[in-house]
N, C-alpha and C positions, 0 to 999 in steps of 0.2 A: 589654445593647448591642444585642441584637436588637429589644428594645421601643422603644428610642431611635430605631432606624433605621426601624422600621413607623411610628412617630408622625412622623417627619420625611417619610417618604414620603407619608402621608396629608395632612399639613399642606401640603406642597409641591403636591399634586395630580399627581403624576408618575406616568404609567402605563408600567409597566415593558415593556420590548419589546427583541428583539435586533436587532443590525445586521443588514441584509439580506445573506443568503447565509452566515448562521453559524447554529449549532446548540447546544442543549444536549444533554448525555447524561447520562441518569439513572444511579444506581447499577448497575440491571441491564443497561443497554446497555454501561456500561463494564466490567462483568465479561466480557461478550461479545467486545468490542473487545479487550481485554487478552488472552483467549484466543488470538485471531487473531494478535495481535503476538506473543506468547510462542511460539506454536507456530512461526511462521515463524523467529523469532530463534534458536530452537533448532536448527534446519536449519542456518542461516547459520553459526552458531559449530561447528557439526559439520564444516563444509567449510573451516573455517581463517579465518572472516572476523570481524573485531573492530568493535565498535561505535564509532562516534564522534559528536559533536553539533556542531553550528554555530550561532552565535547567530541569534535570529530576525529580527534587523535585519542589514543590510549596508551598506556605503558604497554610495550611489547609483551612483558610476562604476563599481563592481564588477559591478553587474547590467545597466546599461544598454548596449545594442549587442550583447547576447549572444542575443537571442531574436527578433531581426528587428523592424521598426516596429511591427507589430501586438501582438507580445509586449510591447515596450517600454512600449505604451499601458495595459497591464494591471498593471503594477508598482504598488503601494501606496506612494506617495511619504510621507515624515514630515516635517512642517515642523520647521524650525529652532526651538530654544528661544529664549525671550526675545522682545524686539521685533524680528523678524526682518525686517519691512519697512524698518525704519530704516536698514538697510544696503543696501538695493536702491536703484540709480540711478533718478533720475526717468525718464530717457529709457527705461530697461528696462521701467517699469511702463507707461508709455504705448504699449508695443508690443501689437500684437494677437496676437503670437505668445506662446502660453502656455508654450511649451517654454523660452523665453529667461528667463522669471520663474521657473520652476520651478527651474532651476539655480542660481538666487540665493537662494531661500528654502529649499531642500531639500538636505540633504546625505547623507541616509540614507533607506533604503526596507526594507520588509519582504520577506523571501526569496520569489522566484517559484517557485523550484524546489530541489532539492537538488543538482542536477549542478554549477552554476556555483559554489555554495559549497564543494563537494568539490574542484573544480579549485583554487579560490583557497587552501583548506586544504593541498592537496597542495604547492603553490609555496611557500608560507609555511614549512611543516614538512618540507621535503625533507631537511634534515640530520637531523631525528629520526626519519624513517620508514625502514623497509627495503622495497626494491623487489624484486619486485613488492609492492604495498601493497593489502590485501585490506581492505576496509571496507564496513559496511553501517550505515545511518541510518534512522530511523524518526521523523519528525519533522513538524509542520504547516507548510505553505506558504500563501501568499496570492495572490490573483490578484483584480483589480478588474473580474472578468468580470460579464455580465448573469446574475443568478441564475436557474435555472430547475430543474425536477426532475432530481435526479441530479447537478446541478452547483453547487458552493458557491463562495464567496469565501475560505473557510478549509476547508482538507482536508488529510488526512495522506498522506505519500508514505512508501512502504517500499522504499528502494533498497538494492541489493546491486553494488559494482562492485571490479574488480581494476584497477589502473593500472600500467604499466611492465611488462608482459607481451604478448607478440604470440602465445604459444601457443595453439593453438586446443583445448587441453586445458580451458581455462577456458569456452569456449562449451559444451563438452559437459557439464561440471560444472553450468552453469546450467540445461541440460535436466533433470539429476537432482535439482537443488533445487527445480525447480518440481514435477517429479513428487512427490517427497518431502513438501514442504510441503504442497500442496494434497490429496495422498492422506491425511495427518495430519489434515487438517481434516475429511475425510469425504468430499470429492469423488470420485466415481467414473468419471465419464465427461466428460474434457476434452481437448482437442487443443492440442498444443504446436507451432505453426506456426514454420517456418524459411524464411528466404530470404538471398539474399546480394546486396549493393549491386552487387557486381562483375558479377554475372549479369545484373542489370538494364541495367548500364552497356554489356555486351556485346551484349544485345538490342537496345538503342538504336543500336549501331555497326553491327550487321549490317542493319538495316533503312535505315541511311545517313542518321540523325537523332541523332546523339550529342548535338548542343546541345538536343534536346527531350526529354531523359529525364526531366525533372521532368514535363513535361505528359504523357508517356506512362504514368509510373508514378501520377500522379495519377487519371488516366481508368480504368486497368485495376484499380486498388485498388477501384473502386465496382463489380466485377463482380457480387458478390452482391446490391448494392442496386439497381443499374438493369439488370442483365442484358447480354448480349452486344451487343444492338441499342443500347442505350445508351450503352455503352462505345463503339461504332463511331462514333455520332453524335458524341460528345464528341471521340474523335480527329480526325476531321474537321474539326471546329471549331478544333482547336489546331495544325492545320497538317500533318496527315498525310494522304497520298493513298490512293486505292483499293489502289494496288499496295502501299503500305506495309502496308495492313491485312490484305492477303492474307498478307503474310509473318509478320505478328503473330498471325494467327487460331491457327496450331499451338501456339504458345506459351501464348497466352492460354487456350486449352482442353486445356491439358496434362493427361493423366490417366494412369492406372496406379499401381503402387508407387512408392515413392521411388527405387528402383533403375531402374526403367523409365523415369521423369521424367529422371534424371540421364544416362541413355544417350541420349534424346531430346535433351536440351540440347547434349550433346558435338557431335552431327552438326549442330544448329542454329548452334552458337556455334563451329564449326571454323575460322572466318577470325578470330575474335578472341580475341587472347591474354588480355585482361581477363577476357572471359566464361568461358574455359575456367579460369582461376585461380579464379574463384567456384565452379565446379562442383568443383574440387579441394578447395576450403577446406570445402565441404558434406560432401565424402565423407570427409575427414579428421575431422570433427566425429562423424558418424555410426560411423566406425571407432573412435574413442575410446568412444563411448557402448557399443558393443556389446562391446568388450574389457572395460570396468568391469562390465558386467552379466553377466558369464559366471558369476560366482559367487553372483548373486544372482538367482534366477528370479521371486521376487515382485515384483521392480520391472520393469514392462513398460511404459514410457512410449509414449503415443499420438503420435509425432512425425510432422508431415505437411510435406514440402516444398511450399510454395505461391509459386508465381512472381508471384502478384498481391499479395503482400505487400510494401508500399513505404511503411512509416511511417518517419518521420523522416529522409528522404533528405538534407535539408540538412545533417546531422552524421554521420549514420552512414556508415561506410566498407567495411564488411565484413558479417558475419553480422546479421541481423535476426530477432527473435523476437517472437511474439505468442501469448497464449494465450486461448483461449476454452472457456466451459462449454458442454457439449451437453445439460445437464439443465434449464436454465431459458433463457428468452429474455433475454440480456443481451450487452451488448458485451464488449470484451476485459476480462480480468481480470489481465492482466499483459502486459509487452512489454519491449523493450529492444534491443540492439545494440552492434556494435564502432565505436568512434571513434578514429581516428588521431592526433589532436590536440587532445586535452582540455585540456591546460595551454597550449597556445599562445596562447590569449586573455590569458593573463598573462605571456607572453615566455619561456615555458618549451617549447621546440619539441621535435617528434619523440617524445612520450610516449604511447604509445598505450595504449588501455584498452578495457574491455568491461564493460557492466552491464546488469541487467534491474531491473525493478520489479514489485511486486505492488500492485494496485488493491484496498486494504483495504477501502474503503467498499462497492465492488461485490461483494466476496467476502463482506462482512457479509450483504449482501441476498440473496446466493444461498443462504448458510447457514440465513438466516432463512426462505426461501420453502421450502426443503428439509427444515426442521426437523432441521438437522443439529448444532445446538449439543448438546453433551452436558447432563446434568443438572448436572454439576460447574461447568460455565461458567458457570452461572446460580447457583451456590451463593454464600450470604453466611454470615450467622449459622448455624450449625448446630442450636444449642440454647438456648433461652431458660429462665432460671431465675425462676420467680414471687417475687413479693415482696408479702406480706400484712401484714407489721407489722416493727417494728423489730427483734424478736427473730428473726424468720425471716430478716431482711434480714443480720444479724450471722452466723448461722448458715451462709448461702448464701456468704459471701465467700470463705472458703477452698476451698468447693466450685468456685466461679468459677475461681479461680486453679489449682486442681488439673487441670480442663478445659484450661484454656489452654496449660498447661504440657505437655499431651499433644498439643498442636497442633490442638485442636478449637475451632473459633470459636464463643465463647459471650458470652452478654449475661446481666447480671441486670436484672430491669426496674426502673428506677431510682427508683422511690417506691411505696410501698403503693397498691393501688387494687383495684377488683374484679375478679374473675377474668374476667369477659367482657370488660372493656376491655383485659386483658393477653392473652387469647386473639385478640382482633381484631387487636392490635399483632404477634402472631406471624404470624396469616394474612395481613396486609398486606405483611409483610416475607417471606413464603414461608419461614419458619422450620420444619423439618420435625419438631423435637422441642420439648417443653416439660417441665421438671422442676418438679413441684409439691411445695412444701414448707409442711406444716402441723404442728400439734403432734404429731401421730401420727408423722410422718416424723422430727421432730427426736428424739422419746424413744426410737424404735427404731433410729435411724441407717440406716433404709431410705427410700429416695426413690421417688417415684412419677414413672415417665417416660411421657409421652403421645406417641403418634405421631399428628401432626397430620392425616396422610393418611387413615388408617385409622381413627383415634378410638380404638384399642386403648390400654389402660392397663396398666402392670405395675409391681410393687414390686421395685426392685433397689438393690443396694449402689452406692456411687460408684465402686467399681473395676470393678463389672460395667457400669455404664453407660458408662464411659471405653472399655472393650473394645468394647461394641456400637457405639459412635459412630466408632470408628476404622474399621470395616469396612462402615459403611453411610453 
């Protein structure tokens, strides 16, 4: 089959290539990616979350109108099957408006994120799930974005959400989930930032510009990138006055411990019930975290109240999260927040939820740069059994099975070949051990085990080899 395929490719003069914005993952990369996913999933399950999966494609009507005009443009549409143009009216085809044509020739699309499919899932399965419903989902999504370094058209999202509960205990547990999962991956210095949409709304109220909350937060969110002068310039361009900015400065430059920041905000927001409610919610989250950690001194999350954090204000209504590593230069490696009407887009009003996500691709880059992947994360086959002739092959088969029954990843070289070729195969696959079986080994039932890293060889029984490989 492979020969036929290769011959066809050569005859057709097809040059293999990838669709822009997509990637292949080698076996070595997949082992590392699965190490990340498995580590994070283990923590999700520990906190009571169950995994679901949704289809790669959704009805186009399910996705459109949920991400704004710019987001809708990035949805990958799927052409209807068959002669899809035959059902399109000539007057529609003659229009310059491509959107009118798309609705006639495409009924499905690749999912843009995991949140909207999750909302659809909850509404469709409301009678089958128990509220609060705690789910996690690790699947690829697709966006028709312009590919560039670190941005792909196909990438994985790693989401965890609870819907049907307004308890701030959920927000507190997400802090612990971030702390535990990232620590288990080997990260030591990262900051879990938290803010609250209500605090930002309160600040806009105090300044007297509640209608400009988005403009205000977009500007102050850039403080790290453009500095205070840049933020002031942008605020002025967005409709704020010098007087407004003088009121905003103490908030933008808020310093001190989390407790000191909250005390300052209580004073600044004293005339805003909404703002004070946001402060109260942050205090409750901190109180939950402190209470849960009383019996676990080993977990000490670095949580920072950051008033400039303003991600996702179009849909977040309460607490907002963002996680940044301090060990390498990298953007956020996680984020999320509280949304009060997740399922409202599908007609089910008033079902509040909160969720966060892990940036698996960025986490991969961080672990790679810091050399934090354990050797076990790159482990594949642990031992290769040599194959010199048919007699040695038959002798090796029960040994091969004995190794696998002991949960040791083992291979038998599939055909007789020169030792150099078999050793090169072991080196290429980073197989740490090779069992050599010649006539002497078969006569004495004592095998030669070669350590590929040190080059050391020793003669051992199969039982001794099994025990050695179990612990190495």
